[in-house]
Every structure is written in structure tokens, then in C-alpha cells.
Biotite code that builds the C-alpha atoms (Angstrom):
import biotite.structure as struc

atoms = struc.array([
    struc.Atom([-30.879, -55.796, 48.121], chain_id="A", res_id=1, res_name="UNK", atom_name="CA", element="C"),
    struc.Atom([-32.995, -55.599, 44.956], chain_id="A", res_id=2, res_name="UNK", atom_name="CA", element="C"),
    struc.Atom([-35.799, -53.821, 46.862], chain_id="A", res_id=3, res_name="UNK", atom_name="CA", element="C"),
    struc.Atom([-33.312, -51.246, 48.164], chain_id="A", res_id=4, res_name="UNK", atom_name="CA", element="C"),
    struc.Atom([-32.050, -50.579, 44.605], chain_id="A", res_id=5, res_name="UNK", atom_name="CA", element="C"),
    struc.Atom([-35.601, -50.147, 43.248], chain_id="A", res_id=6, res_name="UNK", atom_name="CA", element="C"),
    struc.Atom([-36.517, -47.867, 46.185], chain_id="A", res_id=7, res_name="UNK", atom_name="CA", element="C"),
    struc.Atom([-33.417, -45.705, 45.641], chain_id="A", res_id=8, res_name="UNK", atom_name="CA", element="C"),
    struc.Atom([-34.181, -45.294, 41.920], chain_id="A", res_id=9, res_name="UNK", atom_name="CA", element="C"),
    struc.Atom([-37.805, -44.356, 42.654], chain_id="A", res_id=10, res_name="UNK", atom_name="CA", element="C"),
    struc.Atom([-36.577, -41.867, 45.270], chain_id="A", res_id=11, res_name="UNK", atom_name="CA", element="C"),
    struc.Atom([-34.182, -40.261, 42.772], chain_id="A", res_id=12, res_name="UNK", atom_name="CA", element="C"),
    struc.Atom([-36.938, -40.051, 40.146], chain_id="A", res_id=13, res_name="UNK", atom_name="CA", element="C"),
    struc.Atom([-39.235, -38.239, 42.583], chain_id="A", res_id=14, res_name="UNK", atom_name="CA", element="C"),
    struc.Atom([-36.685, -35.972, 44.278], chain_id="A", res_id=15, res_name="UNK", atom_name="CA", element="C"),
    struc.Atom([-35.055, -34.738, 41.066], chain_id="A", res_id=16, res_name="UNK", atom_name="CA", element="C"),
    struc.Atom([-38.140, -34.802, 38.811], chain_id="A", res_id=17, res_name="UNK", atom_name="CA", element="C"),
    struc.Atom([-37.755, -31.079, 38.059], chain_id="A", res_id=18, res_name="UNK", atom_name="CA", element="C"),
    struc.Atom([-34.062, -31.359, 37.156], chain_id="A", res_id=19, res_name="UNK", atom_name="CA", element="C"),
    struc.Atom([-33.903, -34.020, 34.474], chain_id="A", res_id=20, res_name="UNK", atom_name="CA", element="C"),
    struc.Atom([-30.266, -33.443, 33.480], chain_id="A", res_id=21, res_name="UNK", atom_name="CA", element="C"),
    struc.Atom([-29.011, -33.786, 37.038], chain_id="A", res_id=22, res_name="UNK", atom_name="CA", element="C"),
    struc.Atom([-31.221, -36.862, 37.524], chain_id="A", res_id=23, res_name="UNK", atom_name="CA", element="C"),
    struc.Atom([-29.669, -38.520, 34.484], chain_id="A", res_id=24, res_name="UNK", atom_name="CA", element="C"),
    struc.Atom([-26.148, -37.809, 35.768], chain_id="A", res_id=25, res_name="UNK", atom_name="CA", element="C"),
    struc.Atom([-26.964, -39.276, 39.199], chain_id="A", res_id=26, res_name="UNK", atom_name="CA", element="C"),
    struc.Atom([-28.500, -42.407, 37.681], chain_id="A", res_id=27, res_name="UNK", atom_name="CA", element="C"),
    struc.Atom([-25.569, -42.747, 35.254], chain_id="A", res_id=28, res_name="UNK", atom_name="CA", element="C"),
    struc.Atom([-23.136, -42.685, 38.200], chain_id="A", res_id=29, res_name="UNK", atom_name="CA", element="C"),
    struc.Atom([-25.281, -45.072, 40.247], chain_id="A", res_id=30, res_name="UNK", atom_name="CA", element="C"),
    struc.Atom([-25.502, -47.630, 37.442], chain_id="A", res_id=31, res_name="UNK", atom_name="CA", element="C"),
    struc.Atom([-21.719, -47.622, 37.041], chain_id="A", res_id=32, res_name="UNK", atom_name="CA", element="C"),
    struc.Atom([-21.021, -47.932, 40.754], chain_id="A", res_id=33, res_name="UNK", atom_name="CA", element="C"),
    struc.Atom([-23.469, -50.790, 41.216], chain_id="A", res_id=34, res_name="UNK", atom_name="CA", element="C"),
    struc.Atom([-21.580, -54.118, 41.190], chain_id="A", res_id=35, res_name="UNK", atom_name="CA", element="C"),
    struc.Atom([-18.467, -52.014, 40.465], chain_id="A", res_id=36, res_name="UNK", atom_name="CA", element="C"),
    struc.Atom([-16.232, -54.436, 42.404], chain_id="A", res_id=37, res_name="UNK", atom_name="CA", element="C"),
    struc.Atom([-17.577, -57.465, 40.576], chain_id="A", res_id=38, res_name="UNK", atom_name="CA", element="C"),
    struc.Atom([-17.626, -56.821, 36.837], chain_id="A", res_id=39, res_name="UNK", atom_name="CA", element="C"),
    struc.Atom([-18.263, -60.467, 36.039], chain_id="A", res_id=40, res_name="UNK", atom_name="CA", element="C"),
    struc.Atom([-21.449, -60.324, 38.117], chain_id="A", res_id=41, res_name="UNK", atom_name="CA", element="C"),
    struc.Atom([-22.521, -57.114, 36.433], chain_id="A", res_id=42, res_name="UNK", atom_name="CA", element="C"),
    struc.Atom([-21.763, -58.553, 32.990], chain_id="A", res_id=43, res_name="UNK", atom_name="CA", element="C"),
    struc.Atom([-23.765, -61.708, 33.762], chain_id="A", res_id=44, res_name="UNK", atom_name="CA", element="C"),
    struc.Atom([-26.729, -59.605, 34.903], chain_id="A", res_id=45, res_name="UNK", atom_name="CA", element="C"),
    struc.Atom([-26.496, -57.560, 31.700], chain_id="A", res_id=46, res_name="UNK", atom_name="CA", element="C"),
    struc.Atom([-26.463, -60.653, 29.466], chain_id="A", res_id=47, res_name="UNK", atom_name="CA", element="C"),
    struc.Atom([-29.270, -62.307, 31.453], chain_id="A", res_id=48, res_name="UNK", atom_name="CA", element="C"),
    struc.Atom([-31.440, -59.228, 30.902], chain_id="A", res_id=49, res_name="UNK", atom_name="CA", element="C"),
    struc.Atom([-31.154, -59.843, 27.159], chain_id="A", res_id=50, res_name="UNK", atom_name="CA", element="C"),
    struc.Atom([-32.297, -63.460, 27.135], chain_id="A", res_id=51, res_name="UNK", atom_name="CA", element="C"),
    struc.Atom([-35.832, -62.321, 26.469], chain_id="A", res_id=52, res_name="UNK", atom_name="CA", element="C"),
    struc.Atom([-34.603, -59.730, 24.001], chain_id="A", res_id=53, res_name="UNK", atom_name="CA", element="C"),
    struc.Atom([-37.010, -57.013, 22.872], chain_id="A", res_id=54, res_name="UNK", atom_name="CA", element="C"),
    struc.Atom([-38.492, -57.051, 19.393], chain_id="A", res_id=55, res_name="UNK", atom_name="CA", element="C"),
    struc.Atom([-36.708, -53.813, 18.482], chain_id="A", res_id=56, res_name="UNK", atom_name="CA", element="C"),
    struc.Atom([-33.266, -55.212, 19.333], chain_id="A", res_id=57, res_name="UNK", atom_name="CA", element="C"),
    struc.Atom([-33.993, -58.402, 17.401], chain_id="A", res_id=58, res_name="UNK", atom_name="CA", element="C"),
    struc.Atom([-34.841, -56.252, 14.389], chain_id="A", res_id=59, res_name="UNK", atom_name="CA", element="C"),
    struc.Atom([-31.696, -54.174, 14.908], chain_id="A", res_id=60, res_name="UNK", atom_name="CA", element="C"),
    struc.Atom([-29.532, -57.320, 14.885], chain_id="A", res_id=61, res_name="UNK", atom_name="CA", element="C"),
    struc.Atom([-31.307, -58.510, 11.733], chain_id="A", res_id=62, res_name="UNK", atom_name="CA", element="C"),
    struc.Atom([-30.679, -55.226, 9.899], chain_id="A", res_id=63, res_name="UNK", atom_name="CA", element="C"),
    struc.Atom([-27.004, -54.669, 10.841], chain_id="A", res_id=64, res_name="UNK", atom_name="CA", element="C"),
    struc.Atom([-25.508, -57.644, 8.906], chain_id="A", res_id=65, res_name="UNK", atom_name="CA", element="C"),
    struc.Atom([-26.828, -56.181, 5.637], chain_id="A", res_id=66, res_name="UNK", atom_name="CA", element="C"),
    struc.Atom([-24.472, -53.218, 6.048], chain_id="A", res_id=67, res_name="UNK", atom_name="CA", element="C"),
    struc.Atom([-21.359, -54.741, 7.637], chain_id="A", res_id=68, res_name="UNK", atom_name="CA", element="C"),
    struc.Atom([-17.910, -53.993, 6.176], chain_id="A", res_id=69, res_name="UNK", atom_name="CA", element="C"),
    struc.Atom([-14.507, -55.532, 6.769], chain_id="A", res_id=70, res_name="UNK", atom_name="CA", element="C"),
    struc.Atom([-13.960, -53.062, 9.626], chain_id="A", res_id=71, res_name="UNK", atom_name="CA", element="C"),
    struc.Atom([-16.920, -52.112, 11.828], chain_id="A", res_id=72, res_name="UNK", atom_name="CA", element="C"),
    struc.Atom([-17.101, -49.692, 14.759], chain_id="A", res_id=73, res_name="UNK", atom_name="CA", element="C"),
    struc.Atom([-19.737, -49.541, 17.494], chain_id="A", res_id=74, res_name="UNK", atom_name="CA", element="C"),
    struc.Atom([-19.854, -46.205, 19.314], chain_id="A", res_id=75, res_name="UNK", atom_name="CA", element="C"),
    struc.Atom([-21.013, -46.699, 22.902], chain_id="A", res_id=76, res_name="UNK", atom_name="CA", element="C"),
    struc.Atom([-20.648, -50.487, 23.021], chain_id="A", res_id=77, res_name="UNK", atom_name="CA", element="C"),
    struc.Atom([-21.494, -50.803, 26.750], chain_id="A", res_id=78, res_name="UNK", atom_name="CA", element="C"),
    struc.Atom([-20.924, -54.477, 27.709], chain_id="A", res_id=79, res_name="UNK", atom_name="CA", element="C"),
    struc.Atom([-20.653, -55.414, 24.044], chain_id="A", res_id=80, res_name="UNK", atom_name="CA", element="C"),
    struc.Atom([-23.803, -57.507, 23.545], chain_id="A", res_id=81, res_name="UNK", atom_name="CA", element="C"),
    struc.Atom([-24.377, -56.344, 19.958], chain_id="A", res_id=82, res_name="UNK", atom_name="CA", element="C"),
    struc.Atom([-20.686, -56.297, 19.071], chain_id="A", res_id=83, res_name="UNK", atom_name="CA", element="C"),
    struc.Atom([-19.838, -59.751, 20.429], chain_id="A", res_id=84, res_name="UNK", atom_name="CA", element="C"),
    struc.Atom([-22.969, -61.273, 18.877], chain_id="A", res_id=85, res_name="UNK", atom_name="CA", element="C"),
    struc.Atom([-21.928, -60.034, 15.427], chain_id="A", res_id=86, res_name="UNK", atom_name="CA", element="C"),
    struc.Atom([-18.254, -60.925, 15.891], chain_id="A", res_id=87, res_name="UNK", atom_name="CA", element="C"),
    struc.Atom([-19.179, -64.509, 16.726], chain_id="A", res_id=88, res_name="UNK", atom_name="CA", element="C"),
    struc.Atom([-21.440, -64.789, 13.691], chain_id="A", res_id=89, res_name="UNK", atom_name="CA", element="C"),
    struc.Atom([-18.980, -63.121, 11.271], chain_id="A", res_id=90, res_name="UNK", atom_name="CA", element="C"),
    struc.Atom([-15.455, -64.228, 12.313], chain_id="A", res_id=91, res_name="UNK", atom_name="CA", element="C"),
    struc.Atom([-13.812, -62.948, 9.099], chain_id="A", res_id=92, res_name="UNK", atom_name="CA", element="C"),
    struc.Atom([-14.866, -59.356, 9.795], chain_id="A", res_id=93, res_name="UNK", atom_name="CA", element="C"),
    struc.Atom([-13.252, -57.021, 12.326], chain_id="A", res_id=94, res_name="UNK", atom_name="CA", element="C"),
    struc.Atom([-15.288, -55.358, 15.065], chain_id="A", res_id=95, res_name="UNK", atom_name="CA", element="C"),
    struc.Atom([-14.204, -52.425, 17.208], chain_id="A", res_id=96, res_name="UNK", atom_name="CA", element="C"),
    struc.Atom([-16.001, -51.218, 20.330], chain_id="A", res_id=97, res_name="UNK", atom_name="CA", element="C"),
    struc.Atom([-15.692, -47.717, 21.814], chain_id="A", res_id=98, res_name="UNK", atom_name="CA", element="C"),
    struc.Atom([-17.127, -46.596, 25.167], chain_id="A", res_id=99, res_name="UNK", atom_name="CA", element="C"),
    struc.Atom([-16.369, -43.902, 27.742], chain_id="A", res_id=100, res_name="UNK", atom_name="CA", element="C"),
    struc.Atom([-16.357, -46.437, 30.595], chain_id="A", res_id=101, res_name="UNK", atom_name="CA", element="C"),
    struc.Atom([-12.810, -47.616, 31.318], chain_id="A", res_id=102, res_name="UNK", atom_name="CA", element="C"),
    struc.Atom([-14.196, -50.350, 33.610], chain_id="A", res_id=103, res_name="UNK", atom_name="CA", element="C"),
    struc.Atom([-16.361, -51.844, 30.878], chain_id="A", res_id=104, res_name="UNK", atom_name="CA", element="C"),
    struc.Atom([-13.671, -51.674, 28.193], chain_id="A", res_id=105, res_name="UNK", atom_name="CA", element="C"),
    struc.Atom([-10.946, -53.072, 30.439], chain_id="A", res_id=106, res_name="UNK", atom_name="CA", element="C"),
    struc.Atom([-13.250, -55.960, 31.390], chain_id="A", res_id=107, res_name="UNK", atom_name="CA", element="C"),
    struc.Atom([-14.135, -56.712, 27.761], chain_id="A", res_id=108, res_name="UNK", atom_name="CA", element="C"),
    struc.Atom([-10.476, -56.626, 26.682], chain_id="A", res_id=109, res_name="UNK", atom_name="CA", element="C"),
    struc.Atom([-9.649, -59.322, 29.226], chain_id="A", res_id=110, res_name="UNK", atom_name="CA", element="C"),
    struc.Atom([-12.767, -61.409, 28.621], chain_id="A", res_id=111, res_name="UNK", atom_name="CA", element="C"),
    struc.Atom([-12.394, -61.492, 24.834], chain_id="A", res_id=112, res_name="UNK", atom_name="CA", element="C"),
    struc.Atom([-8.599, -61.395, 24.567], chain_id="A", res_id=113, res_name="UNK", atom_name="CA", element="C"),
    struc.Atom([-8.624, -64.630, 22.554], chain_id="A", res_id=114, res_name="UNK", atom_name="CA", element="C"),
    struc.Atom([-11.034, -63.268, 19.952], chain_id="A", res_id=115, res_name="UNK", atom_name="CA", element="C"),
    struc.Atom([-8.811, -61.797, 17.198], chain_id="A", res_id=116, res_name="UNK", atom_name="CA", element="C"),
    struc.Atom([-11.679, -59.992, 15.427], chain_id="A", res_id=117, res_name="UNK", atom_name="CA", element="C"),
    struc.Atom([-12.754, -58.066, 18.566], chain_id="A", res_id=118, res_name="UNK", atom_name="CA", element="C"),
    struc.Atom([-11.054, -54.850, 19.705], chain_id="A", res_id=119, res_name="UNK", atom_name="CA", element="C"),
    struc.Atom([-12.080, -52.374, 22.414], chain_id="A", res_id=120, res_name="UNK", atom_name="CA", element="C"),
    struc.Atom([-11.041, -48.831, 23.339], chain_id="A", res_id=121, res_name="UNK", atom_name="CA", element="C"),
    struc.Atom([-12.214, -46.305, 25.939], chain_id="A", res_id=122, res_name="UNK", atom_name="CA", element="C"),
    struc.Atom([-10.598, -43.332, 24.194], chain_id="A", res_id=123, res_name="UNK", atom_name="CA", element="C"),
    struc.Atom([-12.651, -40.400, 22.957], chain_id="A", res_id=124, res_name="UNK", atom_name="CA", element="C"),
    struc.Atom([-13.760, -40.576, 19.347], chain_id="A", res_id=125, res_name="UNK", atom_name="CA", element="C"),
    struc.Atom([-11.106, -39.454, 16.872], chain_id="A", res_id=126, res_name="UNK", atom_name="CA", element="C"),
    struc.Atom([-13.338, -38.069, 14.138], chain_id="A", res_id=127, res_name="UNK", atom_name="CA", element="C"),
    struc.Atom([-10.442, -37.716, 11.688], chain_id="A", res_id=128, res_name="UNK", atom_name="CA", element="C"),
    struc.Atom([-9.789, -41.477, 11.767], chain_id="A", res_id=129, res_name="UNK", atom_name="CA", element="C"),
    struc.Atom([-13.356, -42.655, 11.237], chain_id="A", res_id=130, res_name="UNK", atom_name="CA", element="C"),
    struc.Atom([-12.740, -43.368, 7.553], chain_id="A", res_id=131, res_name="UNK", atom_name="CA", element="C"),
    struc.Atom([-10.887, -46.569, 8.537], chain_id="A", res_id=132, res_name="UNK", atom_name="CA", element="C"),
    struc.Atom([-14.290, -48.107, 9.386], chain_id="A", res_id=133, res_name="UNK", atom_name="CA", element="C"),
    struc.Atom([-16.594, -48.993, 6.505], chain_id="A", res_id=134, res_name="UNK", atom_name="CA", element="C"),
    struc.Atom([-19.556, -49.246, 8.865], chain_id="A", res_id=135, res_name="UNK", atom_name="CA", element="C"),
    struc.Atom([-20.307, -47.377, 12.088], chain_id="A", res_id=136, res_name="UNK", atom_name="CA", element="C"),
    struc.Atom([-23.288, -48.314, 14.227], chain_id="A", res_id=137, res_name="UNK", atom_name="CA", element="C"),
    struc.Atom([-24.567, -47.086, 17.555], chain_id="A", res_id=138, res_name="UNK", atom_name="CA", element="C"),
    struc.Atom([-27.444, -47.880, 19.888], chain_id="A", res_id=139, res_name="UNK", atom_name="CA", element="C"),
    struc.Atom([-28.909, -45.372, 22.350], chain_id="A", res_id=140, res_name="UNK", atom_name="CA", element="C"),
    struc.Atom([-25.739, -43.261, 22.393], chain_id="A", res_id=141, res_name="UNK", atom_name="CA", element="C"),
    struc.Atom([-25.958, -40.320, 19.982], chain_id="A", res_id=142, res_name="UNK", atom_name="CA", element="C"),
    struc.Atom([-28.753, -38.793, 22.056], chain_id="A", res_id=143, res_name="UNK", atom_name="CA", element="C"),
    struc.Atom([-25.934, -37.706, 24.384], chain_id="A", res_id=144, res_name="UNK", atom_name="CA", element="C"),
    struc.Atom([-24.018, -35.958, 21.571], chain_id="A", res_id=145, res_name="UNK", atom_name="CA", element="C"),
    struc.Atom([-24.432, -32.292, 20.771], chain_id="A", res_id=146, res_name="UNK", atom_name="CA", element="C"),
    struc.Atom([-25.107, -31.033, 17.261], chain_id="A", res_id=147, res_name="UNK", atom_name="CA", element="C"),
    struc.Atom([-21.482, -30.113, 16.504], chain_id="A", res_id=148, res_name="UNK", atom_name="CA", element="C"),
    struc.Atom([-20.280, -33.578, 17.509], chain_id="A", res_id=149, res_name="UNK", atom_name="CA", element="C"),
    struc.Atom([-22.902, -35.140, 15.251], chain_id="A", res_id=150, res_name="UNK", atom_name="CA", element="C"),
    struc.Atom([-21.809, -33.015, 12.306], chain_id="A", res_id=151, res_name="UNK", atom_name="CA", element="C"),
    struc.Atom([-18.206, -34.153, 12.763], chain_id="A", res_id=152, res_name="UNK", atom_name="CA", element="C"),
    struc.Atom([-19.398, -37.747, 12.866], chain_id="A", res_id=153, res_name="UNK", atom_name="CA", element="C"),
    struc.Atom([-21.534, -37.299, 9.738], chain_id="A", res_id=154, res_name="UNK", atom_name="CA", element="C"),
    struc.Atom([-18.754, -35.611, 7.801], chain_id="A", res_id=155, res_name="UNK", atom_name="CA", element="C"),
    struc.Atom([-16.156, -38.259, 8.582], chain_id="A", res_id=156, res_name="UNK", atom_name="CA", element="C"),
    struc.Atom([-17.901, -41.628, 8.492], chain_id="A", res_id=157, res_name="UNK", atom_name="CA", element="C"),
    struc.Atom([-16.846, -43.597, 5.419], chain_id="A", res_id=158, res_name="UNK", atom_name="CA", element="C"),
    struc.Atom([-19.834, -45.466, 3.974], chain_id="A", res_id=159, res_name="UNK", atom_name="CA", element="C"),
    struc.Atom([-22.566, -46.679, 6.350], chain_id="A", res_id=160, res_name="UNK", atom_name="CA", element="C"),
    struc.Atom([-23.899, -45.163, 9.563], chain_id="A", res_id=161, res_name="UNK", atom_name="CA", element="C"),
    struc.Atom([-26.680, -46.990, 11.421], chain_id="A", res_id=162, res_name="UNK", atom_name="CA", element="C"),
    struc.Atom([-28.315, -45.257, 14.381], chain_id="A", res_id=163, res_name="UNK", atom_name="CA", element="C"),
    struc.Atom([-30.723, -47.047, 16.707], chain_id="A", res_id=164, res_name="UNK", atom_name="CA", element="C"),
    struc.Atom([-32.762, -45.148, 19.306], chain_id="A", res_id=165, res_name="UNK", atom_name="CA", element="C"),
    struc.Atom([-35.789, -45.823, 21.435], chain_id="A", res_id=166, res_name="UNK", atom_name="CA", element="C"),
    struc.Atom([-38.224, -43.030, 22.218], chain_id="A", res_id=167, res_name="UNK", atom_name="CA", element="C"),
    struc.Atom([-38.216, -42.572, 26.015], chain_id="A", res_id=168, res_name="UNK", atom_name="CA", element="C"),
    struc.Atom([-41.536, -40.721, 25.932], chain_id="A", res_id=169, res_name="UNK", atom_name="CA", element="C"),
    struc.Atom([-44.501, -42.965, 25.264], chain_id="A", res_id=170, res_name="UNK", atom_name="CA", element="C"),
    struc.Atom([-46.576, -41.832, 22.309], chain_id="A", res_id=171, res_name="UNK", atom_name="CA", element="C"),
    struc.Atom([-44.085, -39.223, 21.102], chain_id="A", res_id=172, res_name="UNK", atom_name="CA", element="C"),
    struc.Atom([-42.822, -39.154, 17.547], chain_id="A", res_id=173, res_name="UNK", atom_name="CA", element="C"),
    struc.Atom([-39.192, -38.026, 17.636], chain_id="A", res_id=174, res_name="UNK", atom_name="CA", element="C"),
    struc.Atom([-39.279, -37.211, 13.924], chain_id="A", res_id=175, res_name="UNK", atom_name="CA", element="C"),
    struc.Atom([-41.242, -34.069, 14.825], chain_id="A", res_id=176, res_name="UNK", atom_name="CA", element="C"),
    struc.Atom([-38.472, -32.685, 17.005], chain_id="A", res_id=177, res_name="UNK", atom_name="CA", element="C"),
    struc.Atom([-35.028, -31.348, 16.221], chain_id="A", res_id=178, res_name="UNK", atom_name="CA", element="C"),
    struc.Atom([-34.162, -31.128, 19.899], chain_id="A", res_id=179, res_name="UNK", atom_name="CA", element="C"),
    struc.Atom([-36.320, -32.643, 22.608], chain_id="A", res_id=180, res_name="UNK", atom_name="CA", element="C"),
    struc.Atom([-35.406, -33.048, 26.275], chain_id="A", res_id=181, res_name="UNK", atom_name="CA", element="C"),
    struc.Atom([-37.047, -36.139, 27.729], chain_id="A", res_id=182, res_name="UNK", atom_name="CA", element="C"),
    struc.Atom([-37.664, -37.081, 31.349], chain_id="A", res_id=183, res_name="UNK", atom_name="CA", element="C"),
    struc.Atom([-34.161, -38.536, 31.670], chain_id="A", res_id=184, res_name="UNK", atom_name="CA", element="C"),
    struc.Atom([-32.339, -35.561, 30.212], chain_id="A", res_id=185, res_name="UNK", atom_name="CA", element="C"),
    struc.Atom([-31.332, -36.900, 26.810], chain_id="A", res_id=186, res_name="UNK", atom_name="CA", element="C"),
    struc.Atom([-31.587, -35.040, 23.523], chain_id="A", res_id=187, res_name="UNK", atom_name="CA", element="C"),
    struc.Atom([-33.339, -36.547, 20.531], chain_id="A", res_id=188, res_name="UNK", atom_name="CA", element="C"),
    struc.Atom([-32.003, -35.206, 17.253], chain_id="A", res_id=189, res_name="UNK", atom_name="CA", element="C"),
    struc.Atom([-33.420, -34.893, 13.777], chain_id="A", res_id=190, res_name="UNK", atom_name="CA", element="C"),
    struc.Atom([-30.514, -36.794, 12.209], chain_id="A", res_id=191, res_name="UNK", atom_name="CA", element="C"),
    struc.Atom([-31.694, -36.422, 8.638], chain_id="A", res_id=192, res_name="UNK", atom_name="CA", element="C"),
    struc.Atom([-31.894, -32.638, 8.988], chain_id="A", res_id=193, res_name="UNK", atom_name="CA", element="C"),
    struc.Atom([-28.435, -32.410, 10.574], chain_id="A", res_id=194, res_name="UNK", atom_name="CA", element="C"),
    struc.Atom([-26.968, -34.606, 7.841], chain_id="A", res_id=195, res_name="UNK", atom_name="CA", element="C"),
    struc.Atom([-28.431, -32.291, 5.180], chain_id="A", res_id=196, res_name="UNK", atom_name="CA", element="C"),
    struc.Atom([-26.729, -29.338, 6.867], chain_id="A", res_id=197, res_name="UNK", atom_name="CA", element="C"),
    struc.Atom([-23.333, -30.944, 6.155], chain_id="A", res_id=198, res_name="UNK", atom_name="CA", element="C"),
    struc.Atom([-24.064, -30.639, 2.372], chain_id="A", res_id=199, res_name="UNK", atom_name="CA", element="C"),
    struc.Atom([-23.054, -34.274, 1.855], chain_id="A", res_id=200, res_name="UNK", atom_name="CA", element="C"),
    struc.Atom([-24.846, -36.582, -0.553], chain_id="A", res_id=201, res_name="UNK", atom_name="CA", element="C"),
    struc.Atom([-26.425, -39.604, 1.069], chain_id="A", res_id=202, res_name="UNK", atom_name="CA", element="C"),
    struc.Atom([-29.176, -42.193, 0.843], chain_id="A", res_id=203, res_name="UNK", atom_name="CA", element="C"),
    struc.Atom([-31.439, -42.377, 3.894], chain_id="A", res_id=204, res_name="UNK", atom_name="CA", element="C"),
    struc.Atom([-33.685, -45.165, 5.143], chain_id="A", res_id=205, res_name="UNK", atom_name="CA", element="C"),
    struc.Atom([-35.697, -45.404, 8.332], chain_id="A", res_id=206, res_name="UNK", atom_name="CA", element="C"),
    struc.Atom([-37.472, -48.254, 10.068], chain_id="A", res_id=207, res_name="UNK", atom_name="CA", element="C"),
    struc.Atom([-40.010, -47.707, 12.836], chain_id="A", res_id=208, res_name="UNK", atom_name="CA", element="C"),
    struc.Atom([-40.576, -50.532, 15.308], chain_id="A", res_id=209, res_name="UNK", atom_name="CA", element="C"),
    struc.Atom([-43.336, -50.635, 17.892], chain_id="A", res_id=210, res_name="UNK", atom_name="CA", element="C"),
    struc.Atom([-43.029, -53.052, 20.795], chain_id="A", res_id=211, res_name="UNK", atom_name="CA", element="C"),
    struc.Atom([-44.331, -53.693, 24.299], chain_id="A", res_id=212, res_name="UNK", atom_name="CA", element="C"),
    struc.Atom([-42.147, -52.814, 27.263], chain_id="A", res_id=213, res_name="UNK", atom_name="CA", element="C"),
    struc.Atom([-42.614, -53.333, 30.994], chain_id="A", res_id=214, res_name="UNK", atom_name="CA", element="C"),
    struc.Atom([-42.692, -50.371, 33.368], chain_id="A", res_id=215, res_name="UNK", atom_name="CA", element="C"),
    struc.Atom([-42.602, -50.320, 37.183], chain_id="A", res_id=216, res_name="UNK", atom_name="CA", element="C"),
    struc.Atom([-45.052, -47.423, 37.288], chain_id="A", res_id=217, res_name="UNK", atom_name="CA", element="C"),
    struc.Atom([-47.861, -49.022, 35.296], chain_id="A", res_id=218, res_name="UNK", atom_name="CA", element="C"),
    struc.Atom([-47.055, -52.643, 36.228], chain_id="A", res_id=219, res_name="UNK", atom_name="CA", element="C"),
    struc.Atom([-47.978, -53.706, 32.712], chain_id="A", res_id=220, res_name="UNK", atom_name="CA", element="C"),
    struc.Atom([-46.687, -53.493, 29.173], chain_id="A", res_id=221, res_name="UNK", atom_name="CA", element="C"),
    struc.Atom([-46.896, -50.220, 27.274], chain_id="A", res_id=222, res_name="UNK", atom_name="CA", element="C"),
    struc.Atom([-46.340, -49.401, 23.616], chain_id="A", res_id=223, res_name="UNK", atom_name="CA", element="C"),
    struc.Atom([-42.906, -47.987, 22.859], chain_id="A", res_id=224, res_name="UNK", atom_name="CA", element="C"),
    struc.Atom([-41.344, -46.845, 19.609], chain_id="A", res_id=225, res_name="UNK", atom_name="CA", element="C"),
    struc.Atom([-37.839, -47.558, 18.352], chain_id="A", res_id=226, res_name="UNK", atom_name="CA", element="C"),
    struc.Atom([-36.308, -46.017, 15.250], chain_id="A", res_id=227, res_name="UNK", atom_name="CA", element="C"),
    struc.Atom([-33.425, -47.326, 13.144], chain_id="A", res_id=228, res_name="UNK", atom_name="CA", element="C"),
    struc.Atom([-31.820, -44.666, 10.916], chain_id="A", res_id=229, res_name="UNK", atom_name="CA", element="C"),
    struc.Atom([-29.642, -45.883, 8.050], chain_id="A", res_id=230, res_name="UNK", atom_name="CA", element="C"),
    struc.Atom([-27.315, -43.497, 6.170], chain_id="A", res_id=231, res_name="UNK", atom_name="CA", element="C"),
    struc.Atom([-25.207, -44.399, 3.150], chain_id="A", res_id=232, res_name="UNK", atom_name="CA", element="C"),
    struc.Atom([-22.767, -41.919, 1.634], chain_id="A", res_id=233, res_name="UNK", atom_name="CA", element="C"),
    struc.Atom([-22.783, -41.613, -2.142], chain_id="A", res_id=234, res_name="UNK", atom_name="CA", element="C"),
])
């Protein structure tokens, strides 16, 4: 079964290599259909994949607690690894997870129904209500937002906004690009520049992390870059 999955992904990569946006949409659908009838199995596979957690994610989880508020929102929480890890460590703080996948959110609501400081929603982001969260954080999600959506997010977040992203193109420096379409059809934004366009006052910090990641193509570890952007409104 695993060989068939790997073969299908390699086939999609080759067949749609000249249409990166369509490729991303196909892979997005495939990933959500896989194990779709057994969410517990899919969740277990997701958690197991994080046992040997990457250096960049370890650093991300070390940085986030410094900026937590009483109410914290994760945009694009997926299966909630980051959110549930923090909620367990800080039981007196409230954590809210938002994702566009109804399956994921419905599963998490049932699985963590006895955790009073964890809340999940699959609704679209209500930008006007973002000021109820002192801290908003997101991992590998805002690359799917357009510039107007980002501006609404920047204008309405209350105090802290932490953005984590990994560069999907080896050796590229995403700071040099305002918009860059990668091989999987995502858009990498110059967040600092977009924030300045909102005319808001803020303090900005950035942390670059370099780590080794496995690839099927090269069958060895390659150097990858992750960036953590930290915004504080003043």
C-alpha cells in the first residue's frame, strides 16, 4: 500500500510538473482523502511522524511560549500537534484552533472534548473578531493567503503574531521575494513589507533556522531553511 502511495505521488509530480498550482490542489485533495474513513489512524500516523521532530519545529515550540496570552489562536491547526502540545503545558491559558478541514476539526473536537482550554472551529477567519486573541500563531499556512487577506490579518491582530514557514526551494532566501511561486504552487510573502503597507506601528523580529531534511529524490539529507517571523503591535 505504501509503495502505491509513493508511486502515485511521484506520478503526480511528473505529470503535472508544468502546472504547479493544479498539482498542489490534486495533492491537497489526495492527502485529505487518504485514510479519510479512519481519522484515528490518520491522526496516529501524523503524531508518529513527529516523534523525531525537526530542529525547526523544536525551535518554534521553544519560541511560542514567550509570546503566549490568555487567549491564543492557531490559524491552520491541522491535526493540532502544536496547539495540543502548548495546551497541555499551559493549562491555565486558552487555545483555539482554526482549520478549513471539517474532518480534522470534527475529529479534534471529539478527541479533546474533556480539555476545557482547547477549542476548535472550521469556520472561515472572522478578521473583525481577531482582537479577542492576544496571540495569533500559524505554521505553513499564510503562504496560501493572498495579499489582501494578509493585510486584514495584520490590521486586526491584537498584540502578537508569530508566523512560521519553511522554504520549499532548497537554497532560496525568501526574504528576497515579495511573491514567489514554488514547485508546489504556494506563495511566499514579504511579511515585513506588507505589514509596513498597513501603516501600523510594530516591532519585528526574525529567526532563521537551517536543518537537514530527507528527500525521496536525493535519498539523503539536504539543507533546508525555516523562518520564524515575530510581530508585536505597539
